Structures are given as C-alpha cells and as structure tokens.
N, C-alpha and C positions, 0 to 999 in steps of 0.2 A: 102737639105741642113744638116739637122739637124741625117740622117744615115750617112751620111760622115765621120762628124764628132767625130758619136757612134766607127764606123769602124777603124779609126784612133787610136780611145783613147784604144778600145783593143789592137789593133792593138801592139801600142805599150808595153799596160800592157805583151804582149802576150812575145814580142820579150825581154823585160825586165825581166820576168821569165824565159826564156831561158837563159839569160844570166848571172843570179844567181844560177841555174841550175846546169850554165857549169863552176862557177868560184866552185860550188860544191862539183863537180865532180871531178874538180882538187885538193882539199883538199882530197878527199877519196884516188885519185893516189895515192898525196905528203904520207899519211901514209901507205898504202900499201907499196909505195917503203920502211919504215924504218920498215917495220914489215918486210919485205925480210931480211932486212940487219940484223935487230936484231935475223932474223931465223940465219943468216949464221954465228951468233959468237957463237951460241946456237949449231951447227952443232960441230964445236972443243971442243965440253968436250970431254971427254976419262972414267972418271969408270961410271959406270954401275948406283950408288946413283948421282952422279955429271949429269949423264944423264937425271936420273930418273925429281931431279931436276930440272931443265933446261925443260926438256916440261913441269912441270907444273909452271915455270914461263910464258912461251911463253901460254900455256892455260890462264893464266892468265890477258897475254896483249891482248890476242886475243877477250878475254872476253872485256876485261873495253874499248881497238879499234870499239868491235863491237855496246855495246852497244852508246856507243859514239856518234859515226854513227849515229846509230839509233835516237838520241836523237837532234843532231843538222842536221842531213837532216830534220829530221821531224818537224823542230822549222824551219828551212829554207824552205821550201814545208811552213806551216800552215803560216810563211805570207805574203810569195808572190802571194796565193790565199789569204787572205783577201785584200790586198792592189788590186787587179785584182778583189774579185766581189765587193769592197768598192767604186773601182772608178766606171764597170761598173753599179750596180746598184744605186748608186748616177748619175749619168747620166740617167740613164732609170729615177729615182724621177721629176730630173726639164724639162727631156725632155715631163714629162706626162703632154698630152692635156687637160684632166679629173681628175676629185676627183677619178673615180669608179678603171680608170689605175691607178693612184697610189695607191692605196687603194689593189689593184693585186700585182704591184709592192712588196710594204711594206711587205705582208704579206710570201710571194716567194722567200724576203729577210727573213724573218724572219725566216721560215722553214728549206733553206737551213745555214742560218749559225748555226744552232742548228744542221740540221744533220754534217757539218766541224766541230765546237764542239766535239762533238759523237765521232764522227771518230777518233780524231785530238790525246782525250782521250784514248780510246779504245787501239792507238797502242803506250801510252806513255807505257798504264796501261800492254797491252801482254809483253813491253818490262823490264819493272820491274820483272813480275809472270818468264821471261825467264829468268832471274838473280837473281832473286831467288833459282829456280832450279839449274841453273849451281852453284849457291856456295854450294847445295848441294850436290851435282857431286861434285864437286873440295873438297871438306870437309873431302869426304869418300877415294877419293885417295892420295889427301894427309896423312889423317890414314894409308892408304898401305903403305906410302913412307916413313913416319919416325913412326912404329908404338907404339912410347914412347910417342907422343906427344896427349894429346889430348884438 
C-alpha cells in the first residue's frame, strides 16, 4: 500500500515536472520567434556601418537572450528538482519503519541536496563567466566598428 502511494506521488511529481518543462520550452520557442523577427528587421539595414552596428546589437540581444534562458531554465529545473526530491525524501522519511532507515534516508538526502546545490551553483557561475568573456569579445568588436569610442 505504501509503495503504491509512493509510486503515485513520484508519478505526479514527474508529471508536474514535465508540465513545467513544457511551459519553459514554450517560452523559449516564443523568445526564439521574437529573435527571428528582430533578425528580419536587422536584415533591412543597407549601409556597411549600419549593418555592423545592427550585427553588434543582434549579438547583444542573442547574448542577453541566451544568458536569460540559461538562468531562467536553470531556476525552473532547480525548482522542479527541489519539489520532486523534497516530496520523495519526505515520503521516504515518513514511511521509514526504523531509525536506521530514516537516518540513511536523511544522510542520502543531505548528500543529494549538497550535490544539487553545487551543480546549479556551477551552472550559474559558468553562465556568468561566459557572459563576462562575451562582454570582452563584444567590447573589442565594438571598438573595431567605432574606433573613436573608448
């Protein structure tokens, strides 16, 4: 009976995770469509300088879109991950029949939670580092487009 309840809860959590992931993908698709529209407007630029400036703006928008997508995607997945693991470990803790089992569940949860925190922290840190590196590359490109700008 307890196994059936646990399986049902896990299935519901997986369904919730899938729904949130589908929503995130829909938002990403919407952002991608907006980006394509923006790129179509950029293609209308005729002069070389305008085209280079438009390319620079396009790059900035792509960079911002990518950074925001990674951050919001990581946050969404992390939230779902916490909900699923919290309910799963909570259920295991409540269903534990011995203190030894309960202690093992808590120890596993502690290791899992720390590993998850480290992973999502690393993901965000990498995203920030790539953002900073892109800023350097873009600053160099901007100086090439407008040499008088410092």
